[in-house]
N, C-alpha and C positions, 0 to 999 in steps of 0.2 A: 817543571814547565820552562821550556826555553824562553817564553816571553817574560815570565817572571824574574828569570835570570837576568835578562838585559836590564829590567827595571830596577832590580837590586843594585846593579852596577851603576846605572845613571843616578841612584840616589846618592851615592858618594862623589858625584861630579862637583858638587858645590860645597864649600865649607859650610858646616852647620853651627850657628850660634858661635862663630869664633872669630876672633879679629887677627888671625895669622895671615901675614901678607901672602898674596898669591901671585905678585910679579916678580920677575926674575931680577930686580935690583933692589929688593928691601931687606931689612935685617930685623925687622919688627919681632921681637920675641918676648916682650915684658911689658908691663904697665908704663915704667919710665919710656920705653921706646914708642909706645903707643902715644904717648902725652908730648914727646918732644921729635920723634921722627929722627932720621939719619943723615947726616950731612947737609947738603943744600937741596936735595931732592923735596919735590913737592908731593904731598901726601894725598893721595884720591881714594875714596871708598865707593866701592859698587855694591849696592844693597839690592840682591836678586829676590825675586818673590817666593821661589820656592825650589828646592832640589828634585822633588819628585815630578816637576814640570819638565819634561824633555827638552823643550825649548829654552827654558831659564837655564837649565844644566848647559846645554850648548852655547848659549851666549857667556855664561860664565867663562867657560874653557876659551870661547874667542877673545874674551877681556884679557884673560891671562896672556894668550899669544899677542895681541895687539900692544899690550904694556911693554913687553920686552923691547920693544923699538924705541922707548923713549928714557934714557938715562937719568933724565931730570924729573921723572915722576916714580913713585912707589905705590903700587896699587894694592889695596886691600880687598877681599871679597867676602861677603857675608850673606846669609840666606834667612828671608822671613819665614820659611817653610810653610808657606800658604796661608798664615795666622796673621791677622792683622795686629793684634796686640804685639807679637813677636817683631813684626817689621817695624811697627812705630818705636818700639824700644830699641832697635837697633838705629833708627833715625835721631833718636835722644842721644844715643852713644855716641853718634858722630859730633854732634855739638860738644859733649863732654870730652872726646879726644882731640876736638881742634883740628878736624880735618881740613885741608886746604880747598878741597872741592869734593860734592858728593854726587853721584851717579845713580839716580833711583828708579827701579823697576817695580811699579805699585803693584800690589796684589788686588786692592779695592781703592780706586782713586779718590774717592769722598773720605775714606778711614785715614788714607795716608795724606791727603792735602793738608790738614792743619799742622803736622809734624814737618811737611816739606816747607811751609810758611815759616815755622820755628826757625829751620835751618837758613833760610834768607835772612830773618830778622837778626840771626846772630852773625851775619855778615859771611856765610858761607855760600859760595856760589853753587846752585843746582843744575843739573842737567836731567830733565825726565825722560824715560826712554821706554818704549815698548811695554806700556802706552805712556802718551803723554800726559802731565796732569794740567786740566784746563782751570780757568778762573771759576767756571760753573761747579767744579769739584770742590772748591773752597766755600763759595758763598751761596751756592743753590740758584744762582741766576741763570739767565740763557745765554751767557757771554761763554763761547766756545774757544775764545783766544787761549793762547798759552798762558799759565799762571803769571802774574805779575811778579818780575823779578826773578824768573827762572828761564832757561833754555831748553830747548827739546830735540832729540835725534829719535825719529819714529819712522813708521810706514803707515800707509792709510788702510784701516781695517775694512772699510766699505769695499776699497778697490779689491782686497785680498779675498773676500767673500764673492765679488760679483763673477770672477772669471769662472768659477765652479757652477754658481748658481745659474748663469746665463746657458751654460751647456746642459745643465740639467733639465730646463725647461724643453730640450729637445731629446734628451734621453731617456729620463723617467717615464715609464709606462702610464698610459691611463688610468685612472682611478686607482693610482697606487697608495700602497700603505707605508709611510715613513717614519721614522723615528729622529728626533734632533737632540743633540749633545750639546749642551750651553757650557760655556766658561764660567767664571766666578760672576755672581751678581755684583753689579757696581763696578766691574772692571770695564773700562772704555772700549777696548778691543772685543771684548766677549760680546758686548752690547752691540756695537755698532755692526759686527760681522752678522748677528743674529738679525738686525735692520734690514740689512743687505740682502739677506735671504728672502726677507719678505717682499721688498721692492723688486728684486730680480727674480724670483721665481714663484713665491706662493700667490703673490698678486695676479700673476699671470696664469696659474695653474689651480682655479679653484676646485679642480676635480681631485686633485691630490689630498689624501685623508693623513693629517698628522696624528699617527696612533698614540705614540709616545713622546714625552718631551721633559727634559729635566736637566739638572745642573751636575756636570761630573767635573767641575772644578779645574780644567786642564789636565786631569789625572787619569791615566789609562786603567789603574785598579778600579777607580770609581765607574768609568764608563763599562768595564768588564762587567761588573756587578749589575748594573742596570740593564745591560744587554741580556745577561743570562735571565734575569726576571722577565723582561719583555719578550723573550722567545719562548719561555715556558708557559705564557697566556694562551699560546697557540696560533695566533694570526701569523701569516708570512709577512716579514717585512721585506720589501721592495727595496728600499734605500736607506742608507746612515748617512744623515747629514749633521757633520761636526764642526765645530769651531775651531778644532785645530787637529793636526795629525795624530798626537798623542792618544786623545781619547778615541778617534776613529780607529787606531791600533788596538786599543783595549776592547773595544766593541767587536772587531773582527775576530779577535783571538776567542772571543766568548763563542763564536760559531764556526771555529775553524775545523772542529770535528764533527759537525753537523751535516750530514748528507743532504738535508733539506736546503742548505745554503752553499756548500762546496761539494761538488761530486766530480771526481776524477780529474781535480784540480781547476775546474772550471765554477766559476762564481755565478749563482743565480739572484745575485742582488748588486746594487750599485752603491759606491761609497765616495763621500767627498770630504776633504780636510783642508787645512790652512797651514802653512809654515814651511812646507818643503823640506822637511827634516831628512837624514839619511834614511831613517827607519821607514818615513812615508814613500819615499822612492823605491826601496826595495819592494814596498807592498803594492806599488804601482806595476813594477815589473813582474810581480807574481801574479798580477790580475785581480788583485782584491781591494786595491783603493784606486777609484777613476780617475781622479785629479786632485791636485793641491795647488797651491799658489805659493810661490817661494817668498819667505820673509828671511833675507839673509842674515843671521846671526853674525857672521864674519865680517859684513859691511857695517852693520850697526855698531859693532865694537870698535872698527877703525874709526869709524866717524866720530863714535864718542870719546875716544883717546886723542884724535886729532883736535877736536874741539875744547878738549880739556886742556891740552899744553897750550893751545892760542890763548885761552882765557887766562890760565896762570901765567903766562908770560907777558900779559898785557897787550896782547894784539889785538884782542876784541873783547867786547863787553858781553858776559852772559846771556843778556837778552837778545843778542844778535844771532844766537845759537838757533837755527830753526831749519832742520833739513830732513827730507824723508827718503826712504829708499824704495825702489821698484817691488811690484809685485807680480812677475812674469808666472804664467800658467806651466804646470808641469803635468804632462799625462804620457800615455803610452807610446806617443810619437815622438817624445822629445825625453823621456826619462833617462836613456842612456848617457846622454849628454851630462846630466847632473849627477849620476852615479859615478861617471868618471871623475868629476870634479871632488866628490867625497872620498873616492879612492885615492886620489893624489893627495888630500888633505889629511889622509889617514882615519877618516871616521869609517869607512867600510874597506875591509880587507881584500885583498887580490882574489880572494875565492868567494867573494860576493856576499860575504855576512857582515853584521856591524862588528866593528873592531872591538867594541865592549864585551862581547862573546866571550 
């Protein structure tokens, strides 16, 4: 299946449980190199949440590209593979290997928070990104400020979901049956996007019936499995509300061959995502995804590397790092503009397919 082939390629996009360097200036190849680094370059580790997560894989590739612009930084990329114990082990490993700075993309904010604190206590500067780690994640309080001693580069998950939720108020038919695909439990972006859908859609459309709702953990295969089960139950699904593009893509793939949902290339359902990935944009062009909000992995990566260098060079304190990217809406009216961006950066081929195919 074409979709599964795409996913298989993406699975290799992030280094799995490896401390091999991914920046263009690194020569880390052994335990001794991990401990000592090479030359005067500062050693930075990016801990991604999962290689099966399309956005995390995209961000890892963008981190690699961004790192090429810094001769004074060696970047290593590792993946927690969507497992809290694995990611926590990698964070502990960053202390053992004495990295100069660590950039953390948590799978579960509360689960990773104590390990982020361990890094801070060890004197290692930490930037949390996509999502931010908050003080409340560490101590269970109501304090939503950035965790003490850390910096952040992120996007606003409420704004990301709001752009599609507000248009869905007008688009989703009366008394519609909808399904909701959620990201990992405990993940800040996953929870806040879901809350935004309550605020900006469900609270305004009490006629809409949530037929099914479940966690697909940002994963397309999990979303596909859920959707296959929900469709078999017999009730027509009028809209797919997904907390990211990857899960929306999996759900759409589950009904791609079902004439009750797609006939003569025309969809009889609506679908909403977040991230504005290359895959999401192609689905919008195809008429199968209604809208999404861009979360630019490129911009996040560039900002992370920019602030990492400034911190390492003493130009700013880690706690002064606090920056957020915008969340513009992508829909059928403007999708070609974003597709061209992906063609220009090589993620979409000139023939209009994902470059990973």
